[in-house]
N, CA, C and O atoms as a DFTB+ gen file, in Angstrom:
520 C
 N C O
     1  1      16.387     -40.272      78.145
     2  2      15.872     -39.960      76.523
     3  2      16.378     -38.625      76.367
     4  3      16.615     -37.823      77.271
     5  1      16.520     -38.468      75.129
     6  2      17.030     -37.104      74.542
     7  2      15.633     -36.637      73.705
     8  3      14.753     -37.387      73.282
     9  1      15.699     -35.283      73.609
    10  2      14.373     -34.774      72.701
    11  2      14.549     -35.021      71.211
    12  3      15.582     -34.598      70.691
    13  1      13.817     -35.543      70.605
    14  2      14.162     -35.919      69.362
    15  2      13.980     -34.815      68.479
    16  3      14.147     -35.052      67.282
    17  1      13.673     -33.663      68.820
    18  2      13.685     -32.277      68.003
    19  2      15.224     -31.845      68.086
    20  3      15.970     -31.742      67.113
    21  1      15.611     -31.579      69.607
    22  2      16.711     -30.691      69.608
    23  2      17.787     -31.394      70.322
    24  3      18.916     -30.904      70.291
    25  1      17.594     -32.349      70.881
    26  2      18.688     -33.116      71.340
    27  2      18.950     -33.305      72.774
    28  3      19.667     -34.151      73.308
    29  1      17.880     -31.888      73.577
    30  2      18.305     -31.732      75.095
    31  2      17.570     -32.931      75.778
    32  3      16.974     -33.795      75.135
    33  1      17.674     -32.900      77.234
    34  2      16.906     -33.930      77.841
    35  2      15.689     -33.935      77.512
    36  3      15.256     -32.788      77.397
    37  1      14.797     -34.887      77.269
    38  2      13.414     -35.024      77.133
    39  2      12.528     -34.946      78.356
    40  3      13.056     -35.568      79.278
    41  1      11.641     -34.532      78.615
    42  2      10.530     -34.277      79.620
    43  2       9.340     -34.935      79.593
    44  3       8.812     -35.344      80.627
    45  1       8.738     -35.115      78.221
    46  2       7.684     -35.669      78.234
    47  2       7.493     -36.059      76.510
    48  3       8.391     -35.866      75.690
    49  1       6.244     -36.594      76.198
    50  2       6.183     -37.158      74.990
    51  2       5.081     -36.623      74.452
    52  3       4.040     -36.594      75.109
    53  1       5.151     -36.108      73.144
    54  2       4.367     -35.481      72.328
    55  2       2.851     -36.643      72.035
    56  3       2.861     -37.746      71.489
    57  1       1.765     -35.943      72.582
    58  2       0.374     -36.788      72.496
    59  2      -0.023     -37.185      71.061
    60  3      -0.843     -38.084      70.874
    61  1       0.573     -36.500      70.024
    62  2       0.168     -36.536      68.463
    63  2       1.053     -37.532      67.819
    64  3       0.660     -38.482      67.141
    65  1       2.284     -37.232      68.089
    66  2       3.435     -37.998      67.364
    67  2       4.323     -38.854      67.997
    68  3       5.239     -39.422      67.403
    69  1       4.013     -39.002      69.545
    70  2       4.681     -39.705      70.238
    71  2       6.227     -39.632      70.462
    72  3       6.848     -40.484      71.098
    73  1       6.719     -38.668      69.950
    74  2       7.983     -38.236      70.109
    75  2       8.546     -37.849      71.711
    76  3       7.810     -37.378      72.578
    77  1       9.888     -38.131      71.880
    78  2      10.257     -37.540      73.322
    79  2      10.486     -36.021      72.937
    80  3      10.883     -35.572      71.862
    81  1      10.167     -35.415      73.979
    82  2      10.473     -33.877      73.537
    83  2      10.940     -33.165      75.028
    84  3      10.617     -33.654      76.111
    85  1      11.557     -32.226      74.918
    86  2      11.996     -31.193      75.929
    87  2      11.025     -29.996      76.278
    88  3      10.142     -29.788      75.446
    89  1      11.054     -29.392      77.104
    90  2      10.201     -28.315      77.422
    91  2      10.223     -26.941      76.323
    92  3       9.359     -26.089      76.115
    93  1      11.467     -27.109      75.788
    94  2      11.440     -25.965      74.799
    95  2      10.987     -26.265      73.487
    96  3      10.791     -25.419      72.614
    97  1      10.793     -27.748      73.345
    98  2      10.094     -28.111      72.028
    99  2       8.630     -28.413      72.398
   100  3       8.033     -29.079      71.552
   101  1       8.001     -28.093      73.385
   102  2       6.967     -28.070      73.804
   103  2       6.027     -26.920      73.759
   104  3       6.310     -25.875      74.344
   105  1       4.872     -27.069      73.064
   106  2       4.016     -25.699      72.819
   107  2       3.027     -25.688      73.657
   108  3       1.980     -26.283      73.400
   109  1       3.237     -24.934      74.905
   110  2       2.245     -24.863      76.133
   111  2       0.486     -24.749      75.704
   112  3      -0.463     -25.297      76.265
   113  1       0.493     -24.126      74.895
   114  2      -0.829     -23.797      74.380
   115  2      -1.756     -25.025      74.081
   116  3      -2.868     -25.106      74.602
   117  1      -1.211     -26.088      73.127
   118  2      -1.604     -27.167      72.609
   119  2      -0.953     -28.565      73.456
   120  3      -1.523     -29.625      73.200
   121  1      -0.224     -28.594      74.078
   122  2       0.376     -29.420      74.593
   123  2       1.117     -30.596      73.632
   124  3       1.342     -31.724      74.072
   125  1       1.423     -30.229      72.425
   126  2       2.040     -30.803      71.432
   127  2       3.510     -30.400      70.988
   128  3       3.771     -29.197      70.978
   129  1       4.264     -31.100      70.705
   130  2       5.388     -30.595      70.066
   131  2       5.627     -29.526      69.079
   132  3       4.715     -29.412      68.260
   133  1       6.546     -28.772      68.956
   134  2       6.494     -27.535      68.141
   135  2       5.969     -28.119      66.724
   136  3       5.157     -27.448      66.088
   137  1       6.385     -29.254      66.267
   138  2       6.219     -29.687      65.067
   139  2       4.395     -29.675      64.764
   140  3       3.785     -28.928      63.999
   141  1       3.926     -30.602      65.514
   142  2       2.654     -30.990      65.787
   143  2       1.752     -29.783      65.939
   144  3       0.657     -29.681      65.386
   145  1       2.272     -28.922      66.695
   146  2       1.315     -27.525      67.038
   147  2       1.103     -26.750      65.750
   148  3       0.040     -26.175      65.518
   149  1       2.145     -26.745      64.908
   150  2       1.873     -25.813      63.543
   151  2       1.228     -26.649      62.867
   152  3       0.380     -25.992      62.264
   153  1       1.108     -27.915      62.560
   154  2       0.243     -28.758      61.766
   155  2      -1.278     -28.336      62.336
   156  3      -2.201     -27.906      61.643
   157  1      -1.292     -28.566      63.750
   158  2      -2.928     -28.255      64.159
   159  2      -3.215     -26.781      63.928
   160  3      -4.345     -26.628      63.465
   161  1      -2.602     -25.749      64.091
   162  2      -2.883     -24.424      63.504
   163  2      -3.319     -24.505      62.395
   164  3      -4.420     -24.023      62.130
   165  1      -2.415     -25.260      61.287
   166  2      -2.909     -24.930      59.983
   167  2      -4.151     -25.712      59.816
   168  3      -4.918     -25.305      58.944
   169  1      -4.510     -26.820      60.530
   170  2      -5.638     -27.713      60.333
   171  2      -6.853     -26.796      60.681
   172  3      -7.900     -26.796      60.033
   173  1      -6.642     -26.132      61.609
   174  2      -7.638     -25.198      62.074
   175  2      -8.027     -24.100      61.079
   176  3      -9.187     -23.809      60.791
   177  1      -6.964     -23.547      60.605
   178  2      -7.425     -22.559      59.770
   179  2      -7.938     -23.011      58.357
   180  3      -8.610     -22.241      57.670
   181  1      -7.568     -24.428      57.886
   182  2      -8.404     -25.055      57.057
   183  2      -9.837     -25.029      57.330
   184  3     -10.640     -24.637      56.483
   185  1     -10.186     -25.440      58.503
   186  2     -11.615     -25.645      58.803
   187  2     -12.222     -24.177      58.650
   188  3     -13.249     -23.962      58.005
   189  1     -11.519     -23.230      59.276
   190  2     -12.092     -21.948      59.115
   191  2     -12.439     -21.550      57.952
   192  3     -13.619     -21.234      57.796
   193  1     -11.609     -21.468      56.952
   194  2     -11.887     -21.283      55.519
   195  2     -13.076     -22.264      54.894
   196  3     -13.855     -21.907      54.010
   197  1     -13.063     -23.374      55.434
   198  2     -14.160     -24.180      55.067
   199  2     -15.406     -23.566      55.559
   200  3     -16.442     -23.523      54.897
   201  1     -15.266     -23.100      56.730
   202  2     -16.573     -22.626      57.582
   203  2     -17.072     -21.069      56.782
   204  3     -18.243     -20.706      56.669
   205  1     -16.062     -20.436      56.371
   206  2     -16.210     -19.032      55.545
   207  2     -16.845     -19.484      54.227
   208  3     -17.805     -18.865      53.768
   209  1     -16.380     -20.442      53.674
   210  2     -17.240     -20.742      52.467
   211  2     -18.428     -21.321      52.696
   212  3     -19.187     -21.059      51.763
   213  1     -18.943     -22.006      53.535
   214  2     -20.458     -22.368      54.041
   215  2     -21.055     -21.291      54.369
   216  3     -22.261     -21.194      54.142
   217  1     -20.325     -20.210      54.995
   218  2     -21.121     -18.846      55.344
   219  2     -21.869     -18.281      54.055
   220  3     -23.040     -17.909      53.969
   221  1     -20.902     -18.315      53.099
   222  2     -20.988     -17.570      51.678
   223  2     -22.140     -18.194      51.094
   224  3     -22.990     -17.474      50.570
   225  1     -22.317     -19.788      51.122
   226  2     -23.153     -20.348      50.571
   227  2     -24.576     -20.183      51.307
   228  3     -25.576     -20.081      50.595
   229  1     -24.686     -20.156      52.534
   230  2     -25.814     -19.971      53.398
   231  2     -26.513     -18.355      53.004
   232  3     -27.717     -18.137      52.870
   233  1     -25.463     -17.398      52.876
   234  2     -25.848     -16.110      52.278
   235  2     -26.637     -16.360      51.018
   236  3     -27.799     -15.956      50.971
   237  1     -26.084     -17.017      49.954
   238  2     -26.604     -17.144      48.582
   239  2     -28.064     -17.867      48.940
   240  3     -29.102     -17.406      48.464
   241  1     -28.068     -18.933      49.739
   242  2     -29.565     -19.629      50.057
   243  2     -30.519     -18.523      50.540
   244  3     -31.638     -18.365      50.053
   245  1     -30.025     -17.792      51.495
   246  2     -30.971     -16.841      52.109
   247  2     -31.645     -15.840      51.066
   248  3     -32.825     -15.506      51.166
   249  1     -30.705     -15.341      49.951
   250  2     -31.074     -14.494      49.133
   251  2     -32.151     -15.307      47.851
   252  3     -33.077     -14.737      47.273
   253  1     -31.766     -16.593      47.660
   254  2     -32.425     -17.204      46.724
   255  2     -33.602     -18.093      47.112
   256  3     -34.069     -18.932      46.341
   257  1     -34.206     -17.800      48.738
   258  2     -34.895     -18.832      48.978
   259  2     -36.481     -18.513      48.356
   260  3     -37.277     -19.451      48.303
   261  1     -36.779     -17.512      48.016
   262  2     -37.763     -17.247      47.211
   263  2     -38.075     -17.947      45.900
   264  3     -38.971     -18.687      45.494
   265  1     -36.916     -17.385      45.385
   266  2     -36.932     -17.615      43.905
   267  2     -36.576     -19.218      43.433
   268  3     -36.830     -19.746      42.351
   269  1     -35.956     -19.755      44.523
   270  2     -35.390     -21.274      44.012
   271  2     -36.329     -22.280      45.089
   272  3     -36.021     -23.454      45.294
   273  1     -37.272     -21.746      45.598
   274  2     -37.829     -22.829      46.655
   275  2     -38.048     -24.285      46.224
   276  3     -37.848     -25.286      46.912
   277  1     -38.531     -24.219      44.857
   278  2     -38.896     -25.355      44.537
   279  2     -37.479     -26.458      44.243
   280  3     -37.687     -27.665      44.115
   281  1     -36.430     -26.034      44.181
   282  2     -35.186     -26.617      43.648
   283  2     -35.161     -27.451      45.039
   284  3     -35.350     -27.012      46.174
   285  1     -34.851     -28.887      44.599
   286  2     -34.289     -29.600      45.657
   287  2     -32.717     -29.599      46.253
   288  3     -32.309     -30.139      47.280
   289  1     -32.117     -28.961      45.453
   290  2     -30.953     -28.662      46.082
   291  2     -30.775     -27.643      47.078
   292  3     -29.834     -27.538      47.864
   293  1     -31.935     -26.791      46.941
   294  2     -31.869     -25.890      47.911
   295  2     -32.204     -26.408      49.316
   296  3     -31.612     -25.863      50.248
   297  1     -33.089     -27.404      49.593
   298  2     -33.180     -28.063      50.809
   299  2     -31.736     -28.992      51.158
   300  3     -31.023     -28.951      52.160
   301  1     -31.641     -29.681      50.140
   302  2     -30.225     -30.434      50.506
   303  2     -28.986     -29.528      51.043
   304  3     -28.353     -29.946      52.012
   305  1     -28.718     -28.604      50.586
   306  2     -27.769     -27.566      50.874
   307  2     -28.063     -27.052      52.347
   308  3     -27.177     -27.077      53.201
   309  1     -29.228     -26.628      52.586
   310  2     -29.557     -26.273      54.010
   311  2     -29.401     -27.283      55.129
   312  3     -28.895     -27.014      56.218
   313  1     -29.948     -28.647      54.719
   314  2     -29.606     -29.740      55.609
   315  2     -28.304     -30.149      55.609
   316  3     -27.796     -30.611      56.631
   317  1     -27.601     -30.013      54.408
   318  2     -26.194     -30.524      54.720
   319  2     -25.464     -29.319      55.480
   320  3     -24.581     -29.578      56.297
   321  1     -25.787     -28.183      55.244
   322  2     -24.839     -27.089      56.429
   323  2     -25.262     -27.271      57.574
   324  3     -24.392     -27.309      58.444
   325  1     -26.669     -27.442      58.002
   326  2     -26.484     -27.814      59.468
   327  2     -25.905     -29.005      59.958
   328  3     -25.435     -28.961      61.095
   329  1     -25.841     -30.192      59.240
   330  2     -25.230     -31.289      59.510
   331  2     -23.548     -30.894      59.646
   332  3     -22.959     -31.065      60.713
   333  1     -23.058     -30.502      58.773
   334  2     -21.984     -30.132      58.689
   335  2     -21.524     -29.283      59.961
   336  3     -20.713     -29.704      60.786
   337  1     -22.136     -28.048      60.017
   338  2     -21.789     -27.424      61.446
   339  2     -21.920     -28.035      62.770
   340  3     -21.229     -27.730      63.742
   341  1     -22.812     -28.882      62.750
   342  2     -22.835     -29.994      64.025
   343  2     -21.761     -30.432      64.255
   344  3     -21.212     -30.170      65.326
   345  1     -21.049     -31.380      63.117
   346  2     -20.106     -32.339      63.200
   347  2     -18.894     -31.438      63.595
   348  3     -18.173     -31.659      64.568
   349  1     -18.745     -30.316      62.659
   350  2     -17.447     -29.216      62.957
   351  2     -17.691     -28.843      64.472
   352  3     -16.688     -28.754      65.180
   353  1     -18.746     -28.649      64.951
   354  2     -18.783     -27.773      66.319
   355  2     -18.305     -29.103      67.446
   356  3     -17.695     -28.858      68.486
   357  1     -18.641     -30.298      67.092
   358  2     -18.169     -31.025      67.917
   359  2     -16.690     -31.411      67.824
   360  3     -16.055     -31.707      68.836
   361  1     -16.123     -31.404      66.544
   362  2     -14.584     -31.510      66.387
   363  2     -13.933     -30.421      66.866
   364  3     -12.899     -30.603      67.509
   365  1     -14.456     -29.008      66.623
   366  2     -13.909     -27.859      67.273
   367  2     -13.664     -28.048      69.113
   368  3     -12.635     -27.765      69.726
   369  1     -14.683     -28.491      69.569
   370  2     -14.966     -28.765      70.874
   371  2     -13.972     -29.703      71.645
   372  3     -13.552     -29.463      72.777
   373  1     -13.667     -30.740      70.932
   374  2     -13.215     -31.984      71.406
   375  2     -11.605     -31.835      70.941
   376  3     -10.744     -32.509      71.506
   377  1     -11.351     -31.110      70.112
   378  2      -9.817     -30.724      69.663
   379  2      -9.230     -29.675      70.352
   380  3      -8.038     -29.695      70.660
   381  1     -10.214     -28.472      70.699
   382  2      -9.726     -27.409      71.338
   383  2      -9.428     -26.262      70.106
   384  3      -8.466     -25.495      70.143
   385  1     -10.230     -26.288      69.236
   386  2     -10.176     -25.221      68.045
   387  2     -11.265     -24.143      68.363
   388  3     -12.408     -24.074      67.910
   389  1     -10.625     -23.308      69.263
   390  2     -11.519     -22.035      69.826
   391  2     -11.854     -21.135      68.817
   392  3     -12.987     -20.655      68.860
   393  1     -10.978     -20.754      67.772
   394  2     -11.364     -19.967      66.780
   395  2     -12.535     -20.544      65.816
   396  3     -13.443     -19.870      65.330
   397  1     -12.334     -21.848      65.655
   398  2     -13.330     -22.467      64.795
   399  2     -14.547     -22.429      65.435
   400  3     -15.552     -22.042      64.841
   401  1     -14.568     -22.830      66.714
   402  2     -15.763     -22.911      67.567
   403  2     -16.571     -21.588      67.434
   404  3     -17.797     -21.676      67.378
   405  1     -15.974     -20.371      67.380
   406  2     -16.428     -18.963      67.401
   407  2     -17.043     -18.984      65.975
   408  3     -18.251     -18.802      65.823
   409  1     -16.282     -19.187      65.029
   410  2     -16.835     -18.948      63.772
   411  2     -18.440     -19.975      63.393
   412  3     -19.404     -19.663      62.694
   413  1     -18.211     -21.046      64.066
   414  2     -19.061     -22.105      63.771
   415  2     -20.539     -21.407      64.470
   416  3     -21.644     -21.395      63.929
   417  1     -20.169     -20.831      65.859
   418  2     -21.425     -20.316      66.627
   419  2     -21.763     -18.909      65.918
   420  3     -22.869     -18.409      66.119
   421  1     -20.905     -18.322      65.163
   422  2     -21.518     -17.060      64.471
   423  2     -22.411     -17.170      63.409
   424  3     -23.152     -16.240      63.088
   425  1     -22.384     -18.470      62.726
   426  2     -23.147     -18.742      61.692
   427  2     -24.498     -19.997      62.079
   428  3     -25.397     -20.209      61.265
   429  1     -24.433     -20.598      63.199
   430  2     -25.025     -21.666      63.772
   431  2     -26.489     -21.284      63.592
   432  3     -27.278     -21.709      62.748
   433  1     -26.678     -20.434      64.519
   434  2     -28.315     -19.995      64.481
   435  2     -28.903     -19.593      63.184
   436  3     -30.076     -19.729      62.836
   437  1     -27.980     -19.111      62.560
   438  2     -28.591     -18.452      61.211
   439  2     -29.093     -19.734      60.254
   440  3     -30.213     -19.907      59.774
   441  1     -28.030     -20.483      60.149
   442  2     -28.536     -21.917      59.537
   443  2     -29.513     -22.562      59.843
   444  3     -30.209     -23.173      59.033
   445  1     -29.733     -22.504      61.282
   446  2     -30.971     -23.309      61.696
   447  2     -32.127     -22.485      61.503
   448  3     -33.206     -22.997      61.205
   449  1     -31.986     -21.233      61.650
   450  2     -33.204     -20.064      61.137
   451  2     -33.815     -20.526      59.844
   452  3     -35.015     -20.770      59.713
   453  1     -32.933     -20.629      58.920
   454  2     -32.975     -20.891      57.597
   455  2     -33.702     -22.087      57.380
   456  3     -34.667     -22.139      56.617
   457  1     -33.199     -23.209      58.135
   458  2     -33.941     -24.510      58.000
   459  2     -35.320     -24.491      58.328
   460  3     -36.219     -24.877      57.581
   461  1     -35.485     -23.935      59.702
   462  2     -36.840     -23.803      60.144
   463  2     -37.817     -23.248      59.026
   464  3     -38.864     -23.814      58.713
   465  1     -37.373     -22.130      58.489
   466  2     -37.995     -21.199      57.654
   467  2     -38.578     -21.902      56.439
   468  3     -39.732     -21.833      56.016
   469  1     -37.321     -22.742      55.858
   470  2     -37.670     -23.484      54.656
   471  2     -38.716     -24.743      55.105
   472  3     -39.588     -25.083      54.305
   473  1     -38.610     -25.329      56.240
   474  2     -39.453     -26.247      56.541
   475  2     -40.841     -25.673      56.735
   476  3     -41.764     -26.421      56.413
   477  1     -41.143     -24.501      57.195
   478  2     -42.102     -24.216      57.595
   479  2     -42.681     -23.593      56.326
   480  3     -43.906     -23.510      56.411
   481  1     -42.257     -23.198      55.344
   482  2     -42.770     -22.822      54.189
   483  2     -43.071     -23.994      53.262
   484  3     -43.938     -23.904      52.393
   485  1     -42.363     -25.065      53.451
   486  2     -42.617     -26.343      52.562
   487  2     -44.043     -27.057      53.235
   488  3     -44.912     -27.633      52.580
   489  1     -44.034     -26.889      54.458
   490  2     -45.287     -27.607      55.170
   491  2     -46.623     -26.519      54.657
   492  3     -47.708     -26.900      54.215
   493  1     -46.269     -25.373      54.823
   494  2     -47.547     -24.511      54.335
   495  2     -47.946     -24.844      53.087
   496  3     -49.112     -25.203      52.925
   497  1     -47.044     -24.784      51.987
   498  2     -47.288     -25.387      50.745
   499  2     -48.042     -26.512      50.483
   500  3     -49.000     -26.564      49.713
   501  1     -47.544     -27.494      51.204
   502  2     -48.212     -28.747      51.111
   503  2     -49.656     -28.701      51.886
   504  3     -50.490     -29.521      51.503
   505  1     -49.925     -28.034      52.678
   506  2     -51.377     -27.861      53.386
   507  2     -52.166     -26.850      52.179
   508  3     -53.393     -26.931      52.132
   509  1     -51.684     -26.205      51.519
   510  2     -52.210     -25.410      50.572
   511  2     -52.850     -26.299      49.590
   512  3     -54.053     -26.325      49.328
   513  1     -51.915     -27.030      49.069
   514  2     -52.075     -27.718      47.780
   515  2     -52.901     -29.143      48.379
   516  3     -52.707     -30.095      47.624
   517  1     -53.698     -29.449      49.467
   518  2     -54.242     -30.494      49.830
   519  2     -55.960     -29.919      49.244
   520  3     -56.939     -30.653      49.385
């Protein structure tokens, strides 16, 4: 078989697109062909931009916790952020997105602590009103 990218003798198959590829067209970091590897990097960069956006939202939630405590959107944003980070962490581990995984770890504890603080304040307010 010939490499479907450059025409040299193929030595393997890309696990993403299933094309026959040679060693020159294999990215050893990802074990994908060079075309799929660039897609994978772009996908990780998209996820990282999303996590950065999430980090900015969480910073806003932290600053607004006292002022906006009664707003149901606050709780929803906290819980949504926790869920999304957990899902992205699983994705980052399974696909091998190391940079994404590091970004997630850098804010995961912060989001969890905000969630715990919110739930404690909510429970204390509920007990006060009884």
